[in-house]
C-alpha positions as CSV (number, residue, x, y, z in Angstrom):
1,M,-63.4,-12.2,-36.0
2,F,-60.9,-14.9,-34.1
3,R,-58.0,-13.5,-36.0
4,R,-58.8,-10.0,-35.3
5,T,-59.2,-11.0,-31.0
6,F,-56.0,-12.3,-31.2
7,W,-54.0,-9.8,-32.2
8,F,-55.6,-6.8,-30.4
9,T,-54.6,-9.4,-27.5
10,T,-51.0,-9.7,-28.8
11,G,-50.9,-5.9,-29.2
12,V,-52.5,-5.4,-25.7
13,A,-50.2,-7.7,-23.8
14,A,-47.3,-6.0,-25.9
15,G,-48.1,-2.8,-24.6
16,V,-48.5,-3.7,-20.8
17,W,-45.4,-5.3,-21.1
18,A,-43.4,-2.5,-22.8
19,T,-45.2,0.3,-20.4
20,T,-43.9,-2.1,-17.3
21,K,-40.6,-2.1,-18.7
22,V,-40.4,1.6,-19.1
23,N,-41.9,2.2,-15.7
24,R,-39.6,0.1,-13.9
25,K,-36.3,1.8,-16.4
26,L,-37.6,5.6,-15.1
27,K,-37.6,4.2,-11.4
28,Q,-34.5,3.3,-11.5
29,L,-33.3,6.7,-13.1
30,T,-34.5,8.9,-10.5
31,P,-32.2,10.9,-8.3
32,E,-33.2,9.0,-5.5
33,N,-32.1,5.5,-6.8
34,L,-28.8,6.9,-8.7
35,A,-27.8,7.9,-5.2
36,A,-28.4,4.9,-3.5
37,Q,-26.6,2.7,-6.7
38,A,-23.9,5.3,-6.4
39,A,-23.5,4.7,-2.5
40,T,-23.8,0.8,-2.9
41,K,-21.0,0.6,-5.7
42,A,-18.8,3.2,-3.7
43,V,-19.2,0.9,-0.2
44,E,-17.9,-2.0,-2.3
45,A,-14.9,-0.6,-4.1
46,G,-14.2,0.4,-0.5
47,H,-14.1,-3.0,0.9
48,R,-12.2,-4.1,-2.3
49,L,-9.6,-1.2,-1.8
50,K,-9.6,-2.0,2.2
51,D,-9.1,-5.9,0.8
52,R,-6.2,-5.2,-0.9
53,A,-5.0,-3.1,1.2
54,L,-4.6,-5.7,3.5
55,E,-3.3,-7.9,1.3
56,F,-0.1,-5.4,0.8
57,A,0.4,-4.7,4.5
58,S,0.4,-8.9,5.1
59,D,3.0,-8.8,2.1
60,V,5.0,-5.8,3.1
61,R,5.3,-7.3,6.8
62,A,5.8,-10.9,5.5
63,G,8.9,-9.0,3.3
64,M,9.8,-7.5,6.7
65,A,10.5,-10.0,8.8
66,Q,12.3,-12.0,5.8
67,R,14.7,-9.1,5.3
68,E,15.2,-9.0,8.8
69,A,15.8,-12.7,9.4
70,E,18.7,-12.1,6.9
71,L,20.3,-9.5,8.4
72,D,19.8,-11.3,11.9
73,D,21.7,-14.1,10.2
74,A,24.5,-12.0,8.6
75,L,25.2,-10.2,12.0
76,G,25.2,-13.4,13.7
77,L,22.3,-12.3,16.3
78,N,20.0,-15.8,15.7
79,A,23.8,-18.2,16.4
80,P,23.5,-19.4,20.3
81,V,25.9,-17.4,22.7
82,D,29.5,-20.1,22.2
83,Q,29.3,-19.3,18.4
84,L,29.0,-15.6,18.2
85,P,31.2,-14.4,15.3
86,A,34.3,-12.4,16.0
87,P,34.3,-9.2,16.5
88,R,34.6,-6.7,13.2
89,R,37.4,-4.5,13.1
90,H,36.2,-1.1,12.2
91,A,38.4,1.1,9.9
92,A,40.5,4.0,12.1
93,I,39.6,7.7,11.2
94,E,43.5,8.2,10.6
95,N,44.9,7.9,7.2
96,R,47.1,5.1,7.7
97,N,49.4,6.7,4.7
98,S,50.4,9.7,7.2
99,P,53.4,9.3,9.2
100,K,53.1,8.6,13.2
101,H,55.1,11.6,14.3
102,I,53.6,14.9,12.9
103,E,56.2,18.0,13.8
104,T,54.3,20.2,15.5
105,S,55.0,24.0,15.9
106,T,56.4,25.5,19.4
107,Y,54.3,28.5,18.6
108,S,50.4,27.9,20.6
109,Y,48.0,30.2,19.3
110,N,45.9,31.5,22.6
111,R,43.1,33.4,21.5
112,N,42.5,35.2,24.6
113,E,46.3,36.4,24.9
114,D,45.3,39.1,22.2
115,H,42.9,40.8,24.4
């Protein structure tokens, strides 16, 4: 008799445990809970994305500052006033191989004289 009572009690406990477990899972799968879980996950993903975007922007700013410093050094903008580099000579627009004196014709075209 004791053996039957033991197995009956064990069966009832297992049934209550399984029923409770199934009911909890069913409550998790209701549309309201699924929507709440999706919203929570979306907010968490948004925070992670924002953190990564801020980190990326910080890296870009650091790279820009480094490149600006390199350009300033290359152009001599960080040098003291008495140590400025000599001005650079720009290439002339004219062709150096062309003769200096080009013969011009004596005829000048006036577009208004035809009218």
